C-alpha positions, 0 to 999 in steps of 0.5 A, spaced: 117 267 785 112 269 779 115 266 773 113 268 766 109 263 761 115 260 758 119 260 765 114 255 769 117 250 773 115 243 773 114 239 780 118 233 779 114 230 785 107 231 782 104 226 778 106 226 770 099 227 768 093 229 771 086 230 767 080 232 771 073 232 768 075 234 761 070 236 757 070 238 749 065 241 745 064 243 737 060 249 737 054 247 741 055 240 741 059 236 747 063 231 744 067 229 751 062 230 757 067 228 763 074 225 762 079 224 768 085 220 769 092 220 772 099 218 770 105 216 774 112 215 773 113 208 770 106 206 769 103 204 762 096 207 762 091 204 757 085 208 755 080 203 752 072 204 750 068 202 744 069 206 737 066 213 738 067 213 746 071 219 746 078 216 747 082 220 741 079 226 743 080 226 750 088 224 748 088 230 744 085 235 749 090 233 755 096 233 750 094 241 748 092 239 741 085 240 742 082 246 746 078 243 752 071 247 754 072 245 761 076 241 766 083 241 768 089 238 765 096 239 769 103 236 766 107 235 772 103 240 776 103 245 771 096 247 768 096 246 761 094 253 759 101 255 762 105 251 757 106 252 750 111 250 744 117 247 747 115 247 754 109 242 752 114 238 748 119 237 754 114 234 758 110 230 753 111 226 746 105 225 742 104 219 737 098 220 732 093 215 730 095 216 723 101 220 721 102 224 715 108 221 711 111 226 707 115 224 700 122 225 700 123 225 707 128 220 710 128 216 717 134 220 720 131 227 717 124 225 721 127 224 727 132 230 727 125 234 726 123 230 733 129 233 736 128 240 734 122 241 738 127 243 743 131 248 739 130 255 738 128 258 730 134 256 726 138 253 731 141 247 728 142 240 732 148 240 737 153 233 737 149 232 744 142 232 740 145 228 734 147 223 740 139 223 742 137 222 735 141 216 734 139 213 741 132 214 739 133 210 733 136 205 736 131 204 742 125 204 736 129 198 733 130 202 727 138 202 726 139 201 719 133 204 716 136 211 717 137 213 710 130 210 708 124 214 705 118 214 710 114 212 704 117 206 703 116 203 710 111 198 712 106 200 717 110 197 723 116 200 721 112 207 720 110 206 727 117 205 730 119 211 726 113 215 730 116 212 737 123 214 735 121 221 733 117 222 740 123 219 744 127 224 741 123 229 744 126 227 751 119 227 754 118 223 760 111 222 757 109 218 751 102 218 749 100 213 743 094 213 739 092 206 737 099 205 735 098 198 733 091 199 729 092 195 722 098 192 724 099 184 724 101 180 730 108 180 730 108 188 729 103 189 734 108 184 739 114 189 737 110 195 739 107 193 745 114 190 748 117 197 746 112 200 750 113 196 756 121 197 756 120 204 756 116 204 762 121 199 765 126 205 764 121 210 768 117 213 763 110 214 763 106 211 757 098 213 755 096 208 750 089 209 747 087 203 744 080 199 742 083 192 743 081 190 750 086 183 750 092 188 748 090 193 754 089 187 759 096 184 757 100 190 757 097 195 761 098 197 769 092 200 769 086 201 764 081 207 764 074 205 761 071 210 757 063 210 754 059 216 751 064 221 752 065 219 759 070 215 764 066 210 767 072 206 771 079 206 772 084 201 775 088 194 774 085 190 768 083 185 773 079 189 777 076 193 772 075 189 766 070 185 769 065 180 765 059 185 767 062 191 765 065 188 758 058 186 757 055 193 759 060 197 755 061 193 749 055 188 748 059 182 749 061 176 754 068 176 756 072 173 761 079 176 763 084 170 764 091 170 768 096 165 766 104 166 768 103 173 771 099 175 764 092 177 763 088 175 757 081 176 754 077 170 752 071 173 748 064 170 746 059 174 742 052 175 745 047 171 741 042 177 741 048 182 738 
């Protein structure tokens, strides 16, 4: 049965996200050459690479925020080109690297706006919608902050609000672009724990991150990018080898395992 653009049906048996050989160009310059990944339910996938590798560009492309110039993206079996507006918001929520903070907006209002992606124009939140908003604020550990102005929040608190906004969409996939950048150790640990909890509840999480140690500690699988291409995919232990890290980042490093967790010991190369 043929369905209209806004009536596409998601395949609940398909991977949450499939991105194959995605390319992005600006004018005649190709800034993303060929990037691929697959995300399954209940999985945290970390996309890592040096600065300028194309991580954020790739994320914005498969999230529908930047038009790919080549390749294919499918969300639960549906091509990205078939998804618009509310239908795309149903399947993925995006936490940007640098969120704009409007003056005079409370935490409650911001998360309400996140839920409104499901609504038709001028339609208000139902009691069920408000329950979802309250639950999202709770899951992001922002209870008691509902009346706070966004401009008064710390960096870690603001990131938790961004996650609450994303959760309010009710999408099965959360894409977070450098959510721990410039956060202290405690805030980073809190965000990381929250993401793992979401995965344990069956969500899929794509974490764009430059911190290899963090990726090794929290990810089920990692995708390594370099010069606009994905060059390796697999578990942290199988992918983040000393040789690959030396080749891509120019440092000597060893992935060590303690009590079921992975950590990265890094030593700068003398000639870098």
